[in-house]
C-alpha angles and dihedrals in degrees: 000000000000118000125235107268097252092049091046088055091050107020099164106112093210090063089062105039146005128196117211126211088252090059095253113146115213115198124198120203137176090217122094136222112245096166090278093109097242095142089055091050091050090048089053091051092050092047092049095049097043092039094230132133112275089232090067093058120090118188117201124206126250117290123173092218098048114021132069114264104250098163122233124348093239147110095048087278103122097097092039096048109022092030094054091046093049092045091056093043090052091046088054092047092048090053090053092050092047089053091050091048091049089052089059102033104026131244126325096051116162127190124220129162091353096307125111112212130190123213090257092056099255112135147183136185141232090256093052091049097043095095091052098051120077111206092177089100134098123260113243099188094242100122112076118228116242119274118254095255119174130351120325115262124230115233119202111254110262095210102046102078092063092044095048094046095041096240114161108272109132131088091250087059093055114105117177126194110283093010122174130193126235136193129191124213107219124209112262092243139013095260097040122119127198112253101177143339133186105220099171098093093047094044090054093053116116113259093018106126102180143356114209125201120172113163105304093343110106127176147145136220123206138169091232123057095216090051089051090056093048093045091052089052089052092051090048091055092046096049124096118202137191109225131190131191103245105143125104128239104286090208093055106042091142090067091046091052093048097046096075152143089222143184103226121204138173113241100179135353115180128162127343114306092189092055095051113125128224133087097228120082124181130189136183140165128220133185148179129203130230109296128204125220087232095193110190091233121046120245121275137193138185129195141171131189116210122175093333091312120115127210117191128189113199144156089224117146089224114040093173092051091048091052092054093044093051091048091049094048091050096038092235133129113274088226088072091060129078120184119194124190119233120175121253136139109344121222111179087228142022109323128156097293095103092043092051089050092054090047087057091048093054093047094043089054087068092057107040115205095018121101114231124202119203121195121187123224124239089255091051091051096050096040104036109031112098110270130226107260121259114238140192123196125196114198132186130175137180120218132201111196088335096310118118112243100168138020126195126184135179118190120201115191151130114253118277103224136056096150117158109292095019117155090359094299130110091243091204120139099227091045087073093047100052121092109283093010116145119239113258114271124235111275120258135207128250112254118265092256088061094049101275122243121229089026098045109129093004097119107080118229092228130107103259117156096210125038135166119180121176132182128212114192121188115244094198121042136189098207129031115253132183144155116335121171111298092358111215094353092082093061097034094052091043088055097042096047094043088052091049089058091050090050091048090051090050089052092047090239134139108259094234094044091046091054093047089050089059099036122083100162105111094213091052093047091049095056092043093051091044095052092045090053095044093048094045091239095168092055099037115136116248131203128031122071097313124085135182125212135184136203137168135188144157117236116226094329087300129084126020126219131183123187136193115194128195114206131183116203117188116117091347140008108269122184106211105174143005122196116189134185114197134185118184101162118250109014113224098183117008097198091050092053092049090049091052093047094046092047092046092050093050092047091048089050090054091051090047098048107026123008129099133140109235126206144157125219093289113025147018110264102185096087103139140037092270095056094035104040121189130191109289124221089251089057098050110117129223105274119203118185125196107200115203111197118208106184089174090067131066117263114261132183125283102185098093107024094098101050103086100032091050093054093047094046090052092048091048092048091050091051089051091050100047102024096236133090122238108197101175121074138265100052097217128163088253090055091051092050090050090051091049090050090053093050 
């Protein structure tokens, strides 16, 4: 039997789990906890397969020297990839323990709740057998994982007790012996270069240990965190920079995206567009701006050099990729670098975590043997973390008696990934600021087999006989962009599902019925029918200032999500309720899936209604919560999730299924409420007024 890909790449069972003589099961994973609950889900999988109490399972975070390399924690693939690998590894381990128990107790041994029992009642445990079972062997795929019998069981989140009680858990809480604190003075704008700086006054300040200047990289190290902050302010005042206006018009990003130069690529070409029947043709364009990760806590990094060996603590989503990128940027062997994951602000994408880690590496190099922690400021986080790419989508469809006969789509975007090591480059912010550092390259997209980027979610799930979908990715960019939750799928699904509502209106059809008339996939139909029933779609009130909208989509050929939004539009746009139906195959942990879907829907609502990176011709200007507003707690809608378990299907990710359908459902509800369509995000009151004026 073939092994799951991640287990095939690291088949040694001992690299995945260890059983102690007290019965404790320690699981190693290359995936990282971002607040999404993945370590809890993996603990649940291990407990299920080994048939032990979840409380006996301990899951350790990613560590380049100890854990299997499972690549980035991204793309909603952790349960599908790491979960399937761990499930098979635990099945193999269970078989070895059953064999050892049978050797002591005879045939017919069964395991339940960590105890192996023979037909005559004699028993033993995992802990008692641990010394007899050698897990330092390769999995061969022979043992079969347990069947998904019965309803999934919720496991209490492993990470929440510390977070709720305020116990130290995060990277910013970590204080190592001899630790120092560092701060980096960023350039005032992306194209700025450091002309001069007088470091003498700062260097002479009490408690300042080192001032580091390397090209346009400027930082300070102190033995007191407050002194580090003050010293960085002093360096900032003393620095002189050369700035150039290189940023596009923030109010006309569609033109910027279409100007090029581009890399053009075919996403899908099905049927004959020219032969499509129907006299009616409709077209529309949709867009979103740059978006920030806007993590509540700024990024943080910690590093220590010892005898030419480097240890890095980071909340990176890809500790193995960060290790290689750091080694490449410093021209050292990757074997000299260890990167250990420690939780901090999550981002569901590529935020400033890797950059803050490399800042710490550069500052720690100036004080060998002493660990240096670097914490970014709020302004650093909002101005210098990689942004989610802006995107414009042009759609056209031909209709024959209301039925769609052709679908054309052009996607205009920056690339959606510049993670460390992308395109053969370090991809680290400070690596382009140091002397001799190469400017950052334009971001790229993951290949289609890894979910694509700009084109993710662009192919509609509907039955259309002729389709042509083309991508146009910028080869030169003004602002760095990288992975942000769901990548291009957020905009593409927003565009597709908004357009479907416009087509339904043109055909005089109910939006749910129109979708069902074009949707044959049984999983898609099931979630759409379920959300319509749960939200009371058929009996929804119409007219007045309240509108209801619907949307449905499949994420990366995996999970399905359908959303009904209820929006009130009077003096402002107020999202009152979101109802979601979600199917992600076999559910490992129901509460975890609901948490992911609820969180994804609320974040998507914030993007849809509020968020937009602002800038002038030189620099980013949205550097605090006033200039970059996010959805407030008082604005969070009621969120109701219908979870549809399919134990007959493989588990797939839930973290990104809600993003695009939520945006489209809100846009469709707003159009129903105000009678005009706003096609450019965010859907602010000002945007609605402008649309009404154009009517």
